[in-house]
N, C-alpha and C positions, 0 to 999 in steps of 0.2 A: 537197416539194412545188416546183413549180417557180415562180420570180417572174415568169414570161411572164403577159401578160393572160389571164384565165381565159375561155375560149371554149368552148363546145360545138357539136358537130356533131349533128344530129337527123335523121335520114332520114325521110321522110315527114312533113315538118312542116306542111304546109299544112293539115290538116283533124285531127278526131278527136283521138285520144291524143298523137299528135306535136304537134299545134298546142297541145295544154293544156301538154304538157313544156315547149315552147320558152317559152310564156309565163311560166311559172313559174321557169324558170331565169332569164330576165330580170330578173325580180321580185326574185332573190336576187344579182342584180348581175354574171350572166354575159352576154358577147357570145355571139351565136348566129349559126351557119351552119345553114339548113334545106335539106332538098331537097324536091322536088316531081316527080311524074311528068308530069302534063298540066294541073294545076289552078294554072295561072301566076298568075291574078288573085286566086285564094284566099291562094296564098303571099305575093304582095305586100302583101296586107291584113295579114296576121301579122307580117311586116316592120314595116310602118307601124305596128301596134300596140307591137311593141317599141320602135322609135324614140321613140314618145310616152312610152314609161316612162323615157327616158333612156339607153338602151344601144343598142349596133350591133348590125345584123342584116344577113345576106344571104341570098339564097335562089337556089340553084343546080338546074339540072334534072339528074335522076339516074334513069336506069332500073335498078333495082336486080336485075332479072332478066337483065341484059345485062353478064357479067363483063367481056367485052370492052371495055367502056367505062370501067373503074375507073381504068385508069392514067391516061387524059385525066381523069378527075374529080379525081384526086389533083393532077394539075398545076393545075389551075382553083383547087383548094383552096389550095394553096401560094401561088398567085398573090394570092388574097383575103386570106389572111391577113398577106402583107406589106402590100397597098394599104390594107386597111381597119384593122388594129390594128399594123401595124409588127412582126409577129411572125413567126417561123418554125415555131411549133408551136400546137396546140391542146391543150386540157386534157381533155376528155372525148368519147367518142362513144357515141351512142345508137342502137342497131339497131332501129328501130321499124317501118320501112316494110313494108307487106304487105297482101295481099288474103286472102279466104277461099275456100274450095270446100267445096261442099255437095253431095255425092252419097255414096249408099251404096256399100259395099265392092264390090259387084258392078257397079253402074253407073259407077264412076269411071274415065275414060278415060286412057289413058297421056300424052296431052296435058296433063290437068287434073294428074295426078302429077308429070310434069316440071315444069310452072309452079310447083308448089309448092316443088319441090326447088331450082329456079332462084332463086326468090324469097326463101325462108326459110332455106334451108340453104347452097347453094353462093353465093348473094349475101352472106349474113352472114359466112361463111368467107373470102372473097376481098377483100371491101370492106375488112374489118378488116385484111386482110394488106396491102393497098395503102396503106391510111391509117397504119398502125403506125409508118412512119418520121417522119411528120409530128406524132405524138401525143408530149406532154411525158412525161418520167419522173415517176412519182407520180400518173398521171393515172386516170382511170376508163373502164370499159366497162360499159354497160348493154343486155343482149338481151332483147328482148320476146319472151315464151312466151303460155301460155294455161293457164287452169284446165282445159282439155281434156286436159292432159297427167296430171291426177290424176285425174279423173272421165271417164268415158265416154258421150257422147251419139251415138246413131246418125247417121251421113253425114259425120262429120269425121274419117274415119280416116287420110286422106292429110294433112290440115293438121296434126292433131295429132300424128303420126308426125313430122313435119319440125320441130315445136315440141319434142317430145321430143329429138330430135337436137341442137337448140339449146341444150338444158339440159345436157346431156354436154358439148359442144363448150364450154360456158361455163366449167365445171370444169376442162378443157384449158387453156383460155387463161388462167386464173387462175394453173395451175400454171407455166406456161411464160413468164408476163409478170410473175411476183412479183420476179423478178429486177430488175425495172425499176421496181418498187414500183407498178404498176398493178394495180388491185383490178377484178375483174370480176363481175358479177352478173346473175341472171335475174330480171326482174319478169314474173309471170304474172297477168294479169287475169281476173277472172272475166267473167260477160255484162255488157257495157257499153252504155247508150243513146247510141250514134252512129251514123254512116251505114255503118259496117262489116258486110259481109254483106248490103248492101242496106237497111240499117236496120231488120232484122228485130224485133230485140230494143226497138228505140227504138218503131217504128211499128205493131206488131202486139199490141193489148192482151191477147189470150189470152195470148201468150208472155211479154210483160212482167209479168203477174199470175202466171204460172207461176213465173218466175225469182225475183221477191219472195219468193213463198211458200217457196221453197227456200234462202232466204238468210237467215243467222241475225240480220242488222239488218234484214230486212224491207223491203229495196226493191232495186230495181236500180242498178248502179254508174252514175256519171257520168263523163265525161272527166276531170274535174278531180281526181276520186278517185284515179286513175292518175298522171296528169301530175305533181301534188304528190309522190306517192311516188317516182316515177323521178327527179324534181330532187333531191329530199332524198339521193339515193345520190352525187350529185356532190359534197356538202357535206363539208368536213374532218371534220364531226361523226360522218359516218358510214365515217371512213378505215378502219376495223377489219373492217367487212363486207366477206367476201371468198368467192367460189365458191359462193354461196348461191343459192337458188331461194326467192324471196319471193312468195308468192301474195296478191294484193291484190282480193280477193272479197267482202268483207263477211260471210264464212263461208257461203260457197256450198256447199251438198251436205255440210253436217258432221254 
């Protein structure tokens, strides 16, 4: 493992699962670079919380659906690493940023489909490609998927298809990056009470109760259930976990 400062880059770190992941990483002693799309104030608040815990953090804007911006973003990351940590590399990448799309197979538009491709598949593929030269050997990559790749609920075909592709991509990343000692895994959350998807699981009592009734542990997941798991995969204690899909759903639909 690299002797450089342990720095983790979390996309979509201003809210939800990304925010929880960033905060858990800071508690474990990692510096954090987090990205946001439009919620600059929320991202600044996460940075403040991390700095209050004694770690360094930086928030950078990033539109993960625009792959043409990734080279410029990589340059910004390189500059931040040097300025804030005196480092030329970071240790781990958490590909978390994303949005949902809910529409039946018949009603899904090409624009919706293309948006899902650009955010969840093309974005993950090419952002990782651009950032790999800045990643230390012996590092970690965690790609976020979804429980919807194992069980099917009407209305999520496009979203789940992209997440299924990410799970295959994860295994290929693990195979190709193994020579550098970089472990790559997928974390697949179940239904979580966040603002994702308009906050439907969190804010709709009937849906919340349904999910809880279909979950072995009897409740809906919370952001910290996922953030803690993702952060744990960066730890040396999990160095031998590689090319795996790890579902974190409390036993949903088992």
